[in-house]
DSSP file (Angstrom, degrees, kcal/mol; ACC not computed):
  #  RESIDUE AA STRUCTURE BP1 BP2  ACC     N-H-->O    O-->H-N    N-H-->O    O-->H-N    TCO  KAPPA ALPHA  PHI   PSI    X-CA   Y-CA   Z-CA
    1    1 A X     >        0   0    0      0, 0.0     4,-3.1     0, 0.0     5,-0.2   0.000 360.0 360.0 360.0 -38.4   20.2   17.3   10.8
    2    2 A X  H  >  +     0   0    0      1,-0.2     4,-2.2     2,-0.2     5,-0.1   0.917 360.0  47.8 -62.7 -41.4   16.9   18.6    9.4
    3    3 A X  H  > S+     0   0    0      2,-0.2     4,-2.1     1,-0.2    -1,-0.2   0.924 112.6  47.9 -63.8 -43.0   18.6   19.8    6.2
    4    4 A X  H  > S+     0   0    0      1,-0.2     4,-2.6     2,-0.2     5,-0.2   0.925 110.7  51.0 -66.0 -42.5   20.4   16.5    5.7
    5    5 A X  H  X S+     0   0    0     -4,-3.1     4,-2.9     1,-0.2    -1,-0.2   0.904 108.9  52.6 -59.0 -40.6   17.1   14.5    6.3
    6    6 A X  H  X S+     0   0    0     -4,-2.2     4,-2.3    -5,-0.2    -1,-0.2   0.907 110.0  48.2 -61.2 -43.4   15.4   16.7    3.7
    7    7 A X  H  X S+     0   0    0     -4,-2.1     4,-2.2     2,-0.2    -2,-0.2   0.922 113.1  46.9 -61.3 -45.8   18.1   16.0    1.2
    8    8 A X  H  X S+     0   0    0     -4,-2.6     4,-2.6     1,-0.2    -2,-0.2   0.910 111.6  52.4 -67.2 -41.9   18.0   12.2    1.9
    9    9 A X  H  X S+     0   0    0     -4,-2.9     4,-1.8    -5,-0.2    -1,-0.2   0.926 110.6  46.0 -56.9 -46.8   14.1   12.3    1.7
   10   10 A X  H  X S+     0   0    0     -4,-2.3     4,-1.3     2,-0.2    -1,-0.2   0.862 111.9  52.0 -69.4 -34.6   14.1   14.0   -1.7
   11   11 A X  H  X S+     0   0    0     -4,-2.2     4,-1.2     1,-0.2     3,-0.2   0.922 109.1  50.9 -67.2 -40.3   16.9   11.6   -3.0
   12   12 A X  H  < S+     0   0    0     -4,-2.6    30,-0.3     1,-0.2    -2,-0.2   0.870 106.8  54.1 -62.4 -36.4   14.8    8.6   -1.9
   13   13 A X  H  < S+     0   0    0     -4,-1.8    -1,-0.2     1,-0.2    -2,-0.2   0.832 112.2  44.2 -63.6 -33.7   11.7   10.0   -3.7
   14   14 A X  H  < S+     0   0    0     -4,-1.3    -1,-0.2    -3,-0.2    -2,-0.2   0.646  91.5 103.6 -89.6 -13.9   13.7   10.3   -7.0
   15   15 A X  S  < S-     0   0    0     -4,-1.2     2,-0.8    -3,-0.2    27,-0.4  -0.469  70.8-133.4 -72.0 135.8   15.3    6.8   -6.7
   16   16 A X        -     0   0    0     -2,-0.2     2,-0.3    25,-0.1    27,-0.1  -0.820  25.3-135.8 -88.9 109.4   13.9    4.1   -8.9
   17   17 A X        -     0   0    0     -2,-0.8    27,-0.4    25,-0.5     3,-0.1  -0.492  20.0-123.9 -69.2 126.0   13.6    1.1   -6.4
   18   18 A X        -     0   0    0     -2,-0.3    26,-0.3     1,-0.2    27,-0.2  -0.238  44.6 -71.2 -65.3 161.6   14.8   -2.1   -8.0
   19   19 A X        +     0   0    0     25,-0.1     2,-0.3    24,-0.1    -1,-0.2  -0.330  67.7 166.5 -52.5 120.0   12.5   -5.1   -8.2
   20   20 A X        -     0   0    0     25,-0.2     2,-0.9    -2,-0.1    -3,-0.0  -0.851  44.2-109.1-132.1 171.9   12.1   -6.5   -4.8
   21   21 A X        +     0   0    0     -2,-0.3     2,-0.7    25,-0.1    25,-0.1  -0.794  45.5 162.5-105.2  88.7    9.8   -9.0   -3.1
   22   22 A X        -     0   0    0     -2,-0.9    25,-2.7    23,-0.3     2,-0.5  -0.929  15.9-170.6-110.4 111.0    7.6   -6.8   -0.9
   23   23 A X  E     -a   47   0A   0     -2,-0.7     2,-1.1    23,-0.2    25,-0.2  -0.905  15.8-150.9-107.4 122.7    4.5   -8.8    0.1
   24   24 A X  E     +a   48   0A   0     23,-3.4    25,-3.2    -2,-0.5     3,-0.1  -0.796  44.2 136.8 -93.0  99.8    1.6   -7.0    1.9
   25   25 A X        +     0   0    0     -2,-1.1     2,-0.3    23,-0.2    -1,-0.1   0.087  58.3  44.9-134.9  23.1    0.1   -9.8    4.0
   26   26 A X  S  > S-     0   0    0      1,-0.1     4,-1.8    23,-0.1    26,-0.1  -0.972  82.4-110.7-157.0 165.4   -0.5   -8.1    7.3
   27   27 A X  H  > S+     0   0    0     24,-0.5     4,-2.3    -2,-0.3     5,-0.2   0.860 117.8  56.7 -70.9 -32.9   -1.9   -5.0    8.7
   28   28 A X  H  > S+     0   0    0      1,-0.2     4,-1.8     2,-0.2    -1,-0.2   0.929 109.9  44.9 -61.0 -45.7    1.6   -3.9    9.8
   29   29 A X  H  > S+     0   0    0      2,-0.2     4,-2.3     1,-0.2    -1,-0.2   0.811 109.5  55.3 -71.6 -30.2    2.9   -4.2    6.3
   30   30 A X  H  X S+     0   0    0     -4,-1.8     4,-2.0     2,-0.2    -1,-0.2   0.913 108.5  48.9 -67.8 -40.2   -0.1   -2.4    4.9
   31   31 A X  H  X S+     0   0    0     -4,-2.3     4,-1.9     2,-0.2    -2,-0.2   0.893 110.9  50.5 -63.6 -38.2    0.7    0.5    7.1
   32   32 A X  H  X S+     0   0    0     -4,-1.8     4,-2.1     1,-0.2    -2,-0.2   0.890 108.5  51.9 -61.6 -41.6    4.3    0.3    6.0
   33   33 A X  H  X S+     0   0    0     -4,-2.3     4,-1.0     2,-0.2    -2,-0.2   0.874 105.9  55.0 -65.4 -37.2    3.1    0.4    2.4
   34   34 A X  H >X S+     0   0    0     -4,-2.0     3,-0.7     1,-0.2     4,-0.5   0.936 110.7  45.8 -59.8 -46.1    1.0    3.5    3.1
   35   35 A X  H >X S+     0   0    0     -4,-1.9     4,-1.7     1,-0.2     3,-1.0   0.878 107.2  58.4 -64.8 -37.6    4.1    5.2    4.4
   36   36 A X  H 3X S+     0   0    0     -4,-2.1     4,-2.5     1,-0.2    -1,-0.2   0.696  87.3  76.5 -70.0 -16.3    6.2    4.1    1.4
   37   37 A X  H << S+     0   0    0     -4,-1.0    -1,-0.2    -3,-0.7    -2,-0.2   0.876 109.6  28.5 -63.2 -33.0    3.8    5.8   -1.0
   38   38 A X  H << S+     0   0    0     -3,-1.0     3,-0.4    -4,-0.5    -2,-0.2   0.816 125.6  45.2 -90.0 -34.3    5.4    9.1    0.0
   39   39 A X  H  < S+     0   0    0     -4,-1.7     2,-0.2     1,-0.2    -3,-0.2   0.904 131.3  17.5 -75.6 -42.8    8.9    7.9    0.9
   40   40 A X    ><  +     0   0    0     -4,-2.5     3,-1.4    -5,-0.1    -1,-0.2  -0.577  67.0 162.1-130.1  69.7    9.4    5.6   -2.1
   41   41 A X  T 3  S+     0   0    0     -3,-0.4    45,-2.3     1,-0.3    46,-0.7   0.633  72.5  64.2 -64.1 -14.9    6.9    6.6   -4.8
   42   42 A X  T 3   +     0   0    0    -27,-0.4   -25,-0.5   -30,-0.3    -1,-0.3   0.137  66.9 138.8-101.3  20.6    8.9    4.8   -7.5
   43   43 A X    <   -     0   0    0     -3,-1.4    44,-0.4    -7,-0.2     3,-0.1  -0.423  36.9-162.1 -60.4 137.1    8.6    1.3   -6.0
   44   44 A X        +     0   0    0    -27,-0.4    45,-2.7   -26,-0.3     2,-0.4   0.703  60.0  33.9-103.4 -19.1    8.0   -1.1   -8.9
   45   45 A X        +     0   0    0    -27,-0.2     2,-0.3    43,-0.2   -23,-0.3  -0.989  51.1 167.5-145.1 133.8    6.5   -4.3   -7.5
   46   46 A X        -     0   0    0     -2,-0.4     2,-0.6    43,-0.3   -23,-0.2  -0.995  21.2-147.8-140.8 137.4    4.2   -5.2   -4.7
   47   47 A X  E     -a   23   0A   0    -25,-2.7   -23,-3.4    -2,-0.3     2,-0.5  -0.921  15.4-150.0-108.0 120.7    2.5   -8.4   -3.9
   48   48 A X  E     +a   24   0A   0     -2,-0.6     2,-0.2   -25,-0.2   -23,-0.2  -0.776  25.9 164.7 -95.5 130.5   -0.9   -8.1   -2.2
   49   49 A X        -     0   0    0    -25,-3.2     2,-0.3    -2,-0.5   -23,-0.1  -0.591  44.0 -53.1-129.5-170.0   -2.0  -10.9    0.2
   50   50 A X        -     0   0    0     -2,-0.2     3,-0.1     1,-0.1    -1,-0.1  -0.527  39.0-159.9 -70.7 129.4   -4.4  -11.9    2.9
   51   51 A X        -     0   0    0      1,-0.3   -24,-0.5    -2,-0.3     2,-0.2   0.608  47.9 -93.6 -87.3 -16.1   -4.4   -9.3    5.8
   52   52 A X    >   -     0   0    0      3,-0.2     3,-1.5   -26,-0.1    -1,-0.3  -0.544  62.5 -28.0 120.8 169.5   -5.9  -11.6    8.4
   53   53 A X  T 3  S+     0   0    0      1,-0.3     3,-0.1    -2,-0.2     0, 0.0  -0.268 125.1   9.0 -59.4 137.3   -9.2  -12.4    9.8
   54   54 A X  T 3  S+     0   0    0      1,-0.2    21,-2.9    20,-0.1     2,-0.4   0.703 104.8 108.1  63.7  24.9  -11.9   -9.6    9.7
   55   55 A X  E <   +b   75   0B   0     -3,-1.5     2,-0.3    19,-0.2    -3,-0.2  -0.963  41.6 168.9-124.1 145.9   -9.7   -7.4    7.5
   56   56 A X  E     -b   76   0B   0     19,-2.0    21,-2.7    -2,-0.4     2,-0.3  -0.994  32.3-115.1-153.0 157.1  -10.4   -6.7    3.8
   57   57 A X  E     -b   77   0B   0     -2,-0.3     2,-0.3    19,-0.2    21,-0.2  -0.648  34.6-177.3 -84.5 146.6   -9.4   -4.5    0.9
   58   58 A X  E     -b   78   0B   0     19,-2.4    21,-2.4    -2,-0.3    22,-0.6  -0.998  33.4-163.9-146.8 147.4  -11.8   -2.1   -0.6
   59   59 A X  S    S-     0   0    0      2,-0.5     3,-0.1    -2,-0.3    19,-0.1   0.167  70.2 -90.8-106.8  12.3  -12.0    0.4   -3.4
   60   60 A X  S    S+     0   0    0      1,-0.2     2,-0.4     0, 0.0    18,-0.0   0.220 101.9  87.3  99.1 -11.2  -15.1    2.0   -1.9
   61   61 A X        -     0   0    0      0, 0.0     2,-0.5     0, 0.0    -2,-0.5  -0.959  50.2-168.3-124.2 139.4  -17.6   -0.1   -3.8
   62   62 A X        +     0   0    0     -2,-0.4     6,-0.1     1,-0.1    -4,-0.0  -0.945   6.6 178.2-120.8 106.5  -19.2   -3.5   -3.0
   63   63 A X        +     0   0    0     -2,-0.5     2,-0.8     1,-0.1    -1,-0.1   0.799  68.5  70.5 -79.0 -30.2  -21.0   -4.8   -6.0
   64   64 A X     >  -     0   0    0      1,-0.2     4,-2.1     2,-0.1     5,-0.1  -0.814  67.2-164.1 -91.9 109.9  -22.1   -8.1   -4.2
   65   65 A X  H  > S+     0   0    0     -2,-0.8     4,-2.7     2,-0.2     5,-0.2   0.858  86.8  52.1 -60.0 -39.3  -24.7   -7.2   -1.7
   66   66 A X  H  > S+     0   0    0      1,-0.2     4,-2.4     2,-0.2    -1,-0.2   0.941 111.7  46.1 -66.5 -43.8  -24.4  -10.5    0.2
   67   67 A X  H  > S+     0   0    0      1,-0.2     4,-2.0     2,-0.2    -1,-0.2   0.876 112.3  51.6 -66.5 -36.9  -20.6  -10.2    0.5
   68   68 A X  H  < S+     0   0    0     -4,-2.1    -1,-0.2     2,-0.2    -2,-0.2   0.913 111.2  47.3 -64.8 -42.6  -21.0   -6.6    1.6
   69   69 A X  H >< S+     0   0    0     -4,-2.7     3,-1.0     1,-0.2     4,-0.2   0.919 112.3  50.7 -63.7 -42.6  -23.5   -7.6    4.3
   70   70 A X  H 3< S+     0   0    0     -4,-2.4     3,-0.3     1,-0.2    -2,-0.2   0.869 120.4  33.2 -62.0 -40.4  -21.2  -10.4    5.5
   71   71 A X  T >< S+     0   0    0     -4,-2.0     3,-1.4     1,-0.2    -1,-0.2   0.112  82.0 115.9-107.2  18.9  -18.1   -8.2    5.8
   72   72 A X  T <  S+     0   0    0     -3,-1.0    -1,-0.2     1,-0.2    -2,-0.1   0.795  80.6  43.3 -61.9 -30.1  -19.8   -5.0    6.9
   73   73 A X  T 3  S+     0   0    0     -3,-0.3    -1,-0.2    -4,-0.2    -2,-0.1   0.388  90.9 110.6 -95.7   0.7  -18.1   -5.0   10.3
   74   74 A X  S <  S-     0   0    0     -3,-1.4     2,-0.4     1,-0.1   -19,-0.2  -0.346  80.5-100.7 -76.6 159.4  -14.7   -5.9    9.1
   75   75 A X  E     -b   55   0B   0    -21,-2.9   -19,-2.0    -2,-0.1     2,-0.4  -0.679  41.3-144.3 -77.9 129.1  -11.8   -3.4    9.1
   76   76 A X  E     -b   56   0B   0     -2,-0.4     2,-0.4   -21,-0.2   -19,-0.2  -0.808  12.3-162.9-104.8 138.3  -11.4   -2.0    5.6
   77   77 A X  E     -b   57   0B   0    -21,-2.7   -19,-2.4    -2,-0.4     2,-0.5  -0.967  28.5-114.7-121.0 131.2   -8.1   -1.0    4.0
   78   78 A X  E >   -b   58   0B   0     -2,-0.4     3,-0.6   -21,-0.2   -19,-0.2  -0.537  25.1-173.0 -69.6 116.5   -8.0    1.2    1.0
   79   79 A X  G >  S+     0   0    0    -21,-2.4     3,-1.7    -2,-0.5   -20,-0.2   0.710  78.0  74.2 -83.0 -21.8   -6.6   -0.7   -2.1
   80   80 A X  G >  S+     0   0    0    -22,-0.6     3,-1.6     1,-0.3    -1,-0.2   0.589  71.3  85.8 -68.8  -8.0   -6.6    2.5   -4.2
   81   81 A X  G X  S+     0   0    0     -3,-0.6     3,-1.6     1,-0.3    -1,-0.3   0.738  74.4  74.0 -62.8 -21.9   -3.5    3.6   -2.2
   82   82 A X  G X  S+     0   0    0     -3,-1.7     3,-1.5     1,-0.3    -1,-0.3   0.763  80.5  70.5 -62.7 -26.2   -1.5    1.5   -4.8
   83   83 A X  G <  S+     0   0    0     -3,-1.6    -1,-0.3     1,-0.2    -2,-0.2   0.595  83.0  71.5 -67.9  -8.1   -2.1    4.2   -7.4
   84   84 A X  G <  S+     0   0    0     -3,-1.6     2,-0.7    -4,-0.2    -1,-0.2   0.676  76.4  88.7 -81.0 -17.0    0.2    6.5   -5.6
   85   85 A X    X   -     0   0    0     -3,-1.5     3,-0.6    -4,-0.2   -43,-0.2  -0.736  67.1-160.4 -77.4 117.6    3.2    4.3   -6.7
   86   86 A X  T 3  S+     0   0    0    -45,-2.3   -44,-0.2    -2,-0.7    -1,-0.2   0.804  82.7  36.1 -73.4 -31.1    4.2    5.9  -10.0
   87   87 A X  T 3  S+     0   0    0    -46,-0.7    -1,-0.2   -44,-0.4     2,-0.2   0.148  78.9 142.8-114.1  20.4    6.1    3.0  -11.5
   88   88 A X    <   -     0   0    0     -3,-0.6     2,-0.3   -47,-0.2   -43,-0.2  -0.408  38.8-144.4 -67.4 129.8    4.2    0.0  -10.3
   89   89 A X              0   0    0    -45,-2.7   -43,-0.3    -2,-0.2    -1,-0.1  -0.715 360.0 360.0 -96.2 148.1    3.9   -2.8  -12.7
   90   90 A X              0   0    0     -2,-0.3    -1,-0.1   -45,-0.1   -45,-0.1   0.387 360.0 360.0 -99.9 360.0    1.0   -5.1  -13.1
């Protein structure tokens, strides 16, 4: 089984995933997207949405100090994870 799973994993990594409607609009889907960065790095399209109350995306910097203070205790999710998808279209 392990050998077959490795072959399937490698095949999935090389597959160019067709255009699909994958919308990241919950923490569960954000976690799925994180796993997909290694399993399906050739995903071409992702729609980013609202994660829910007290959750936010961040690239590590908050330029607006008032907004940073307001959301300081919110759960932060790394938006730069999108850069792991090699064929992502903007």
